[in-house]
C-alpha positions, 0 to 999 in steps of 0.5 A, a space after each residue: 166300715 173296715 177302715 174304722 175297725 182297723 183304726 180302732 184296733 190300731 189305736 188299741 194296739 198302740 195303747 198296749 204297746 206303750 205299757 212298759 214293765 220292768 219286772 218290779 213292783 212299786 213301793 205302793 204296790 208292795 204296800 197294797 200287797 202287804 195289806 191284802 196278805 195281812 187282811 187274809 192271814 188276820 181274817 183266817 186267824 180271827 176265824 179259827 180263834 172264834 171257832 176254837 173259842 166257840 168249840 170250847 164252850 159248854 153246851 148241851 149235847 144235841 141229838 139228831 132228832 133234836 136239831 132245829 127244834 129248840 122251841 120245845 125246850 
């Protein structure tokens, strides 16, 4: 049983040893990274824009005792 475990860990280590990293990203990795950053910044910008537009609209003032009871209006 232990010999099978040693074979497995040996294969696992040899698989990890074959990975070479030269400290640089490929062009596709940069494209994916740029898209992810654009989506995050664009999403935050859109969210803040919607919040500012919603905050600028005229709405009746709600008092604490009226919140959640819009059906009686």
